[in-house]
Backbone as ProteinMPNN parsed JSONL, in Angstrom:
{"seq_chain_A": "MKYNYFGLRRKEEQEQEMMGGLECMIEEIAEEEKWQRANEDYENVFDQEDDEDDEEDDEQKQEQQYLLMDKKNDYLSYFQGWYKLNNNTKQEISSSIDASINIYCELQRIVINIKAIKKKLIHFKQQQQQQKEKDEPPRVFKFLMADHYKRLWRLE", "coords_chain_A": {"N_chain_A": [[116.251, 158.16, 98.307], [118.379, 159.135, 100.805], [121.594, 160.632, 101.078], [124.629, 161.093, 102.865], [127.418, 163.362, 103.239], [129.581, 161.857, 102.258], [128.427, 160.171, 100.445], [127.249, 157.92, 101.419], [124.608, 155.9, 102.595], [122.235, 156.842, 105.088], [122.339, 155.655, 108.466], [119.879, 155.057, 109.624], [118.201, 154.501, 107.453], [119.497, 152.271, 106.455], [119.08, 150.489, 108.563], [116.292, 150.3, 108.436], [116.01, 149.074, 105.948], [117.274, 146.675, 106.508], [115.537, 145.612, 108.459], [113.242, 145.364, 106.918], [114.058, 143.373, 105.106], [114.427, 141.311, 106.92], [111.814, 140.94, 107.798], [110.698, 139.996, 105.425], [112.045, 137.539, 105.185], [111.08, 136.271, 107.458], [108.396, 136.078, 106.762], [108.658, 134.338, 104.592], [109.603, 132.075, 105.875], [107.385, 131.54, 107.454], [105.57, 130.981, 105.425], [106.742, 128.68, 104.424], [106.419, 126.983, 106.614], [103.663, 126.851, 106.533], [103.327, 125.497, 104.11], [104.488, 123.115, 104.872], [102.681, 122.217, 106.82], [100.45, 121.924, 105.163], [101.391, 119.897, 103.503], [101.545, 117.821, 105.367], [98.826, 117.541, 105.981], [97.907, 116.751, 103.457], [99.29, 114.359, 103.137], [98.171, 112.958, 105.231], [95.678, 112.224, 104.299], [96.218, 110.098, 102.594], [97.493, 108.46, 104.402], [95.594, 107.341, 106.005], [94.905, 104.903, 105.018], [97.294, 103.559, 105.205], [98.605, 102.325, 107.884], [100.961, 101.298, 108.681], [103.132, 102.892, 108.103], [103.35, 104.876, 109.986], [105.325, 105.233, 112.001], [107.616, 105.835, 110.508], [106.739, 108.194, 109.304], [106.492, 109.872, 111.547], [109.186, 110.097, 112.285], [110.162, 111.392, 109.997], [108.749, 113.809, 110.156], [109.835, 114.901, 112.499], [112.487, 115.232, 111.651], [112.082, 117.133, 109.62], [111.174, 119.282, 111.167], [113.472, 119.822, 112.682], [115.211, 120.563, 110.596], [113.898, 122.863, 109.71], [114.165, 124.526, 111.963], [116.95, 124.776, 111.991], [117.263, 126.138, 109.589], [115.978, 128.561, 110.195], [117.715, 129.565, 112.148], [120.003, 129.812, 110.561], [119.18, 131.852, 108.8], [118.901, 133.987, 110.58], [121.559, 134.283, 111.382], [122.661, 135.006, 108.927], [121.515, 137.541, 108.63], [122.578, 138.911, 110.798], [125.276, 139.051, 110.111], [124.978, 140.306, 107.72], [124.291, 142.927, 108.162], [126.646, 144.202, 108.648], [127.958, 144.435, 106.252], [128.731, 146.061, 103.053], [126.532, 147.97, 100.814], [126.233, 146.87, 98.152], [127.092, 144.215, 98.434], [125.192, 143.336, 100.24], [122.872, 143.345, 98.667], [123.535, 141.405, 96.769], [123.778, 139.149, 98.412], [121.167, 139.012, 99.47], [119.695, 138.548, 97.128], [120.742, 136.063, 96.36], [119.963, 134.514, 98.531], [117.181, 134.704, 98.266], [116.884, 133.423, 95.791], [117.8, 130.85, 96.443], [115.871, 130.112, 98.301], [113.583, 130.081, 96.688], [114.265, 128.004, 94.921], [114.431, 125.883, 96.745], [111.745, 125.769, 97.641], [110.454, 125.055, 95.249], [111.617, 122.543, 94.83], [110.591, 121.216, 97.06], [107.862, 121.197, 96.388], [107.976, 119.582, 94.109], [108.873, 117.169, 95.235], [106.687, 116.602, 96.883], [104.696, 116.22, 94.946], [105.757, 113.986, 93.63], [105.674, 112.066, 95.685], [102.891, 111.911, 96.064], [102.066, 110.959, 93.554], [103.379, 108.507, 93.558], [102.084, 107.185, 95.688], [99.487, 107.096, 94.663], [99.936, 105.479, 92.435], [100.741, 103.07, 93.645], [98.374, 102.469, 94.997], [96.669, 102.186, 92.782], [97.847, 99.946, 91.512], [97.375, 98.034, 93.479], [94.587, 97.947, 93.388], [94.258, 96.974, 90.778], [95.423, 94.434, 91.065], [93.678, 93.288, 92.925], [91.331, 93.285, 91.401], [92.105, 91.572, 89.365], [92.431, 89.205, 90.793], [89.796, 88.768, 91.522], [88.542, 88.364, 89.044], [89.844, 86.104, 88.109], [89.572, 82.593, 88.05], [89.439, 80.351, 90.879], [92.371, 78.51, 92.016], [92.034, 75.792, 92.494], [89.861, 75.168, 90.939], [90.984, 75.61, 88.425], [92.866, 73.552, 88.377], [91.199, 71.298, 88.441], [89.841, 71.631, 86.02], [91.963, 71.386, 84.212], [92.701, 68.734, 84.689], [90.367, 67.473, 83.854], [90.37, 68.11, 81.099], [92.666, 66.722, 80.334], [91.842, 64.086, 80.653], [89.835, 63.99, 78.735], [91.364, 64.219, 76.406], [92.752, 61.84, 76.498], [90.707, 60.009, 76.113], [89.944, 60.439, 73.508]], "CA_chain_A": [[117.228, 157.716, 99.252], [119.198, 160.276, 101.217], [122.997, 160.305, 101.299], [125.387, 162.124, 103.578], [128.487, 164.019, 102.478], [130.464, 160.883, 101.622], [127.672, 159.352, 99.508], [126.774, 156.708, 102.074], [123.256, 156.017, 103.114], [122.135, 157.049, 106.531], [122.197, 154.425, 109.24], [118.461, 154.778, 109.844], [117.675, 153.854, 106.258], [120.082, 150.936, 106.39], [118.384, 149.665, 109.544], [114.955, 150.031, 107.914], [116.172, 148.079, 104.889], [117.594, 145.427, 107.19], [114.319, 145.101, 109.091], [112.357, 144.942, 105.833], [114.55, 142.079, 104.64], [114.16, 140.337, 107.972], [110.379, 140.647, 107.745], [110.481, 139.146, 104.249], [112.516, 136.198, 105.507], [110.141, 135.695, 108.422], [107.212, 135.708, 105.99], [108.98, 133.153, 103.81], [109.655, 130.942, 106.806], [105.994, 131.242, 107.803], [104.975, 130.338, 104.257], [107.286, 127.328, 104.362], [105.726, 126.217, 107.647], [102.309, 126.619, 106.03], [103.45, 124.422, 103.127], [104.768, 121.874, 105.591], [101.406, 121.771, 107.391], [99.613, 121.478, 104.049], [101.923, 118.593, 103.102], [101.131, 116.855, 106.379], [97.397, 117.296, 105.776], [97.777, 116.015, 102.206], [99.761, 113.002, 103.377], [97.254, 112.306, 106.161], [94.587, 111.633, 103.529], [96.684, 108.802, 102.125], [97.955, 107.659, 105.532], [94.481, 106.656, 106.648], [94.967, 103.524, 104.553], [98.599, 102.981, 105.544], [98.933, 102.497, 109.302], [102.293, 100.761, 108.929], [104.159, 103.917, 107.879], [103.227, 105.949, 110.98], [106.598, 105.482, 112.676], [108.494, 106.525, 109.56], [106.225, 109.556, 109.131], [106.858, 110.644, 112.737], [110.61, 110.412, 112.179], [110.326, 112.399, 108.943], [108.242, 115.086, 110.665], [110.832, 115.43, 113.426], [113.625, 115.695, 110.855], [111.685, 118.375, 108.953], [111.143, 120.348, 112.169], [114.861, 120.177, 112.979], [115.737, 121.294, 109.442], [113.283, 124.186, 109.698], [114.801, 125.313, 113.024], [118.297, 125.096, 111.506], [117.14, 127.157, 108.551], [115.68, 129.834, 110.865], [118.969, 130.027, 112.759], [120.882, 130.25, 109.471], [118.713, 133.149, 108.318], [119.242, 135.01, 111.567], [123.004, 134.537, 111.309], [122.881, 135.773, 107.699], [121.162, 138.941, 108.832], [123.518, 139.532, 111.729], [126.472, 139.369, 109.345], [124.579, 141.128, 106.583], [124.226, 144.318, 108.598], [128.0, 144.761, 108.677], [128.513, 144.504, 104.901], [128.328, 147.235, 102.275], [125.231, 147.857, 100.151], [126.256, 145.972, 97.003], [127.183, 142.846, 98.924], [123.889, 143.015, 100.834], [121.931, 143.026, 97.597], [123.932, 140.121, 96.201], [123.429, 138.104, 99.374], [119.712, 138.878, 99.554], [119.203, 137.915, 95.9], [121.109, 134.647, 96.38], [119.097, 133.863, 99.522], [115.862, 134.593, 97.647], [116.959, 132.388, 94.757], [117.899, 129.536, 97.079], [114.563, 129.819, 98.9], [112.681, 129.714, 95.594], [114.651, 126.672, 94.452], [114.051, 124.935, 97.783], [110.287, 125.624, 97.611], [110.115, 124.288, 94.048], [112.003, 121.153, 95.082], [109.611, 120.676, 97.999], [106.63, 120.921, 95.635], [108.234, 118.434, 93.247], [108.908, 115.985, 96.101], [105.307, 116.335, 97.294], [104.0, 115.655, 93.79], [106.272, 112.639, 93.387], [105.121, 111.19, 96.722], [101.468, 111.711, 95.789], [101.962, 110.095, 92.379], [103.816, 107.175, 93.969], [101.019, 106.574, 96.482], [98.376, 106.796, 93.756], [100.351, 104.345, 91.618], [100.668, 101.877, 94.5], [96.948, 102.207, 95.213], [96.136, 101.704, 91.51], [98.344, 98.585, 91.315], [96.65, 97.171, 94.405], [93.241, 97.764, 92.846], [94.37, 96.079, 89.623], [95.691, 93.087, 91.574], [92.434, 92.794, 93.513], [90.404, 93.025, 90.303], [92.616, 90.393, 88.676], [92.119, 88.051, 91.634], [88.348, 88.544, 91.463], [88.196, 87.853, 87.72], [90.52, 84.839, 87.885], [88.96, 81.496, 88.805], [90.328, 79.816, 91.915], [93.379, 77.564, 91.535], [91.493, 74.428, 92.554], [89.024, 75.042, 89.749], [91.905, 75.486, 87.293], [93.452, 72.218, 88.425], [90.164, 70.343, 88.054], [89.587, 71.785, 84.59], [93.11, 70.823, 83.505], [92.585, 67.292, 84.83], [89.239, 67.076, 83.011], [90.803, 68.167, 79.703], [93.622, 65.634, 80.102], [91.056, 62.858, 80.491], [89.174, 64.05, 77.434], [92.377, 63.943, 75.393], [93.077, 60.409, 76.541], [89.582, 59.256, 75.567], [89.892, 60.582, 72.048]], "C_chain_A": [[118.152, 158.893, 99.571], [120.618, 159.807, 101.521], [123.658, 161.433, 102.098], [126.529, 162.625, 102.69], [129.346, 163.027, 101.699], [129.729, 159.964, 100.65], [127.182, 158.049, 100.114], [125.362, 156.929, 102.588], [123.269, 156.21, 104.611], [121.9, 155.724, 107.236], [120.735, 154.055, 109.435], [117.869, 154.047, 108.641], [118.238, 152.443, 106.103], [119.381, 149.994, 107.366], [116.981, 149.328, 109.066], [115.012, 148.974, 106.808], [116.447, 146.702, 105.49], [116.338, 144.803, 107.788], [113.312, 144.644, 108.035], [112.763, 143.586, 105.288], [114.279, 140.984, 105.648], [112.691, 139.956, 107.977], [110.051, 139.749, 106.557], [110.901, 137.704, 104.545], [111.576, 135.507, 106.491], [108.87, 135.264, 107.704], [107.471, 134.452, 105.162], [109.059, 131.917, 104.691], [108.244, 130.542, 107.204], [105.295, 130.54, 106.644], [105.466, 128.899, 104.129], [106.636, 126.436, 105.42], [104.304, 125.898, 107.211], [102.33, 125.489, 105.004], [103.67, 123.082, 103.818], [103.483, 121.329, 106.216], [100.472, 121.253, 106.3], [100.071, 120.105, 103.555], [101.487, 117.512, 104.081], [99.654, 116.525, 106.216], [97.17, 116.456, 104.527], [98.208, 114.568, 102.393], [98.832, 112.246, 104.322], [96.089, 111.661, 105.433], [94.98, 110.245, 103.057], [97.085, 107.891, 103.283], [96.824, 106.977, 106.279], [94.469, 105.19, 106.244], [96.24, 102.821, 105.015], [98.942, 103.266, 107.003], [100.357, 102.047, 109.599], [103.381, 101.83, 108.857], [104.143, 105.017, 108.931], [104.554, 106.27, 111.66], [107.567, 106.228, 111.764], [108.05, 107.969, 109.356], [106.587, 110.432, 110.321], [108.333, 111.035, 112.694], [110.859, 111.489, 111.126], [109.853, 113.766, 109.41], [109.245, 115.72, 111.627], [112.045, 115.969, 112.668], [113.302, 117.013, 110.16], [111.656, 119.535, 109.939], [112.562, 120.786, 112.527], [115.475, 120.985, 111.835], [115.183, 122.708, 109.387], [113.904, 125.078, 110.771], [116.224, 125.708, 112.611], [118.253, 126.206, 110.473], [116.85, 128.52, 109.169], [116.949, 130.414, 111.497], [119.952, 130.515, 111.697], [120.479, 131.622, 108.966], [119.078, 134.26, 109.297], [120.739, 135.317, 111.536], [123.364, 135.287, 110.027], [122.626, 137.251, 107.948], [122.099, 139.637, 109.813], [124.813, 139.901, 111.012], [126.193, 140.341, 108.218], [124.617, 142.616, 106.928], [125.596, 144.987, 108.513], [128.581, 144.981, 107.276], [128.071, 145.767, 104.172], [127.077, 146.938, 101.453], [125.231, 146.857, 98.997], [126.284, 144.514, 97.439], [125.864, 142.419, 99.545], [122.902, 142.6, 99.759], [122.262, 141.683, 96.959], [123.532, 138.975, 97.122], [121.923, 137.912, 99.419], [119.154, 138.22, 98.302], [119.561, 136.433, 95.87], [120.271, 133.88, 97.397], [117.707, 133.672, 98.934], [115.847, 133.489, 96.599], [117.012, 130.999, 95.382], [116.58, 129.145, 97.732], [113.585, 129.382, 97.821], [112.985, 128.313, 95.071], [114.221, 125.614, 95.462], [112.543, 124.687, 97.769], [109.844, 124.806, 96.398], [110.468, 122.813, 94.234], [111.037, 120.481, 96.044], [108.326, 120.305, 97.268], [106.805, 119.698, 94.741], [108.235, 117.142, 94.063], [107.499, 115.605, 96.535], [104.542, 115.681, 96.152], [104.461, 114.234, 93.502], [105.716, 111.66, 94.414], [103.655, 110.888, 96.453], [101.278, 110.773, 94.602], [102.348, 108.662, 92.741], [102.718, 106.467, 94.759], [99.82, 106.219, 95.614], [98.697, 105.581, 92.898], [100.276, 103.043, 92.412], [99.215, 101.481, 94.717], [96.318, 101.629, 93.941], [96.574, 100.27, 91.244], [97.629, 97.598, 92.235], [95.24, 96.908, 93.903], [93.265, 96.824, 91.645], [94.577, 94.638, 90.07], [94.424, 92.48, 92.161], [91.425, 92.446, 92.42], [90.817, 91.766, 89.545], [92.28, 89.13, 89.462], [90.636, 87.737, 91.603], [87.951, 87.902, 90.133], [88.759, 86.457, 87.464], [89.821, 83.728, 88.672], [89.941, 80.943, 89.84], [91.254, 78.726, 91.354], [92.859, 76.123, 91.53], [90.651, 74.173, 91.308], [89.901, 74.869, 88.503], [92.484, 74.072, 87.224], [92.441, 71.177, 87.965], [89.876, 70.412, 86.554], [90.734, 71.178, 83.779], [93.053, 69.302, 83.535], [91.483, 66.765, 83.918], [89.649, 67.068, 81.536], [91.827, 67.079, 79.382], [92.885, 64.32, 79.862], [90.356, 62.841, 79.135], [90.153, 63.728, 76.308], [92.714, 62.448, 75.338], [91.958, 59.575, 75.916], [89.533, 59.338, 74.043], [91.0, 59.806, 71.442]], "O_chain_A": [[118.643, 159.563, 98.662], [120.833, 158.756, 102.125], [123.261, 162.593, 101.992], [126.568, 162.317, 101.499], [129.791, 163.331, 100.593], [130.345, 159.062, 100.083], [126.74, 157.16, 99.386], [124.993, 158.04, 102.968], [124.196, 155.792, 105.305], [121.331, 154.793, 106.666], [120.384, 152.876, 109.415], [117.121, 153.083, 108.802], [117.534, 151.531, 105.67], [119.119, 148.837, 107.037], [116.516, 148.205, 109.26], [114.161, 148.087, 106.746], [115.913, 145.693, 105.028], [116.104, 143.603, 107.64], [112.611, 143.651, 108.232], [111.908, 142.738, 105.033], [113.941, 139.859, 105.279], [112.353, 138.784, 108.142], [109.223, 138.845, 106.669], [110.191, 136.762, 104.193], [111.309, 134.311, 106.375], [108.321, 134.203, 108.0], [106.594, 133.596, 105.045], [108.627, 130.835, 104.293], [107.931, 129.355, 107.286], [104.517, 129.61, 106.856], [104.7, 128.006, 103.769], [106.337, 125.271, 105.156], [103.794, 124.811, 107.482], [101.457, 124.621, 105.018], [103.121, 122.057, 103.414], [103.221, 120.127, 106.155], [99.781, 120.254, 106.496], [99.246, 119.252, 103.227], [101.104, 116.416, 103.674], [99.266, 115.36, 106.304], [96.337, 115.55, 104.53], [97.57, 113.654, 101.87], [98.716, 111.024, 104.227], [95.56, 110.65, 105.895], [94.174, 109.317, 103.112], [97.022, 106.669, 103.152], [97.079, 106.109, 107.114], [94.07, 104.33, 107.029], [96.244, 101.603, 105.193], [99.501, 104.315, 107.322], [100.904, 102.377, 110.652], [104.432, 101.69, 109.482], [104.859, 106.007, 108.783], [104.878, 107.438, 111.872], [108.259, 107.147, 112.204], [108.884, 108.868, 109.248], [106.947, 111.596, 110.149], [108.691, 112.165, 113.026], [111.669, 112.392, 111.335], [110.48, 114.778, 109.097], [109.479, 116.928, 111.581], [112.568, 117.033, 113.0], [114.143, 117.911, 110.111], [112.062, 120.647, 109.601], [112.829, 121.98, 112.662], [116.173, 121.971, 112.07], [115.906, 123.649, 109.057], [114.145, 126.259, 110.525], [116.652, 126.837, 112.851], [119.094, 127.105, 110.474], [117.403, 129.528, 108.73], [117.215, 131.611, 111.387], [120.651, 131.507, 111.901], [121.337, 132.471, 108.725], [119.509, 135.34, 108.894], [121.14, 136.475, 111.651], [124.274, 136.116, 110.034], [123.41, 138.107, 107.537], [122.38, 140.827, 109.667], [125.388, 140.956, 111.28], [127.067, 141.106, 107.811], [124.936, 143.453, 106.083], [125.688, 146.2, 108.329], [129.604, 145.652, 107.138], [127.154, 146.46, 104.612], [126.616, 145.798, 101.4], [124.296, 146.064, 98.884], [125.578, 143.678, 96.875], [125.455, 141.267, 99.399], [122.177, 141.618, 99.919], [121.36, 140.907, 96.644], [123.012, 137.956, 96.669], [121.443, 136.779, 99.409], [118.231, 137.411, 98.396], [118.762, 135.622, 95.402], [119.907, 132.729, 97.159], [117.113, 132.604, 99.081], [114.899, 132.707, 96.532], [116.348, 130.077, 94.909], [116.209, 127.972, 97.72], [112.838, 128.422, 98.01], [112.072, 127.531, 94.809], [113.704, 124.565, 95.079], [112.101, 123.543, 97.871], [108.958, 123.959, 96.51], [109.701, 121.935, 93.838], [110.697, 119.31, 95.87], [107.764, 119.233, 97.495], [105.899, 118.873, 94.624], [107.666, 116.136, 93.638], [107.151, 114.425, 96.555], [103.824, 114.703, 96.36], [103.648, 113.372, 93.169], [105.328, 110.546, 94.061], [103.218, 109.746, 96.595], [100.422, 109.889, 94.641], [101.714, 107.711, 92.282], [102.45, 105.287, 94.532], [99.204, 105.169, 95.799], [97.827, 104.743, 92.658], [99.8, 102.029, 91.902], [98.865, 100.304, 94.633], [95.525, 100.691, 94.013], [95.767, 99.455, 90.797], [97.315, 96.477, 91.836], [94.749, 95.782, 93.979], [92.389, 95.97, 91.508], [93.972, 93.722, 89.513], [94.125, 91.308, 91.932], [90.742, 91.425, 92.507], [89.962, 90.982, 89.131], [91.893, 88.114, 88.885], [90.249, 86.569, 91.652], [87.116, 86.997, 90.104], [88.192, 85.704, 86.671], [89.51, 83.914, 89.848], [91.154, 81.069, 89.671], [90.946, 78.103, 90.338], [93.213, 75.333, 90.655], [90.721, 73.103, 90.702], [89.583, 74.065, 87.627], [92.576, 73.477, 86.15], [92.776, 70.279, 87.192], [89.691, 69.386, 85.9], [90.493, 70.524, 82.764], [93.324, 68.65, 82.527], [91.648, 65.725, 83.28], [89.319, 66.134, 80.805], [91.847, 66.568, 78.262], [93.254, 63.541, 78.983], [90.293, 61.806, 78.471], [89.796, 63.032, 75.358], [92.929, 61.882, 74.266], [92.22, 58.561, 75.269], [89.119, 58.387, 73.38], [91.144, 59.787, 70.22]]}, "name": "protein", "num_of_chains": 1, "seq": "MKYNYFGLRRKEEQEQEMMGGLECMIEEIAEEEKWQRANEDYENVFDQEDDEDDEEDDEQKQEQQYLLMDKKNDYLSYFQGWYKLNNNTKQEISSSIDASINIYCELQRIVINIKAIKKKLIHFKQQQQQQKEKDEPPRVFKFLMADHYKRLWRLE"}
């Protein structure tokens, strides 16, 4: 790293560092969009059975798109202000942004896993209920058997 007489980095190097950070943020946003598309594909597998939730899913997708656009605008505003700050503050801000992005991605993965587990659990409970109904004799048959046993008790 080259410094001028006062020990400050040259503007060209600062601009290159700024652009490198911006490229990293753009890559992270692209990765987040990729995760979002993967989540949609993953949810579509389960949504083939659930046609009732389509309206709610559309609303959630729109909300996610709005949140993603807000996040992109926030990142751009961070970088516009970031360029004006000194080097130490830039590093602190970039590390905190990276940490918050990592936490957000982990939370997204956890939410996805929870949704998948919830859908599997609902599906499993439905299968158990269907199996229980198949194994259980019809109610009319139960009533007739109970009536038959009552008569047998009376005869004895």
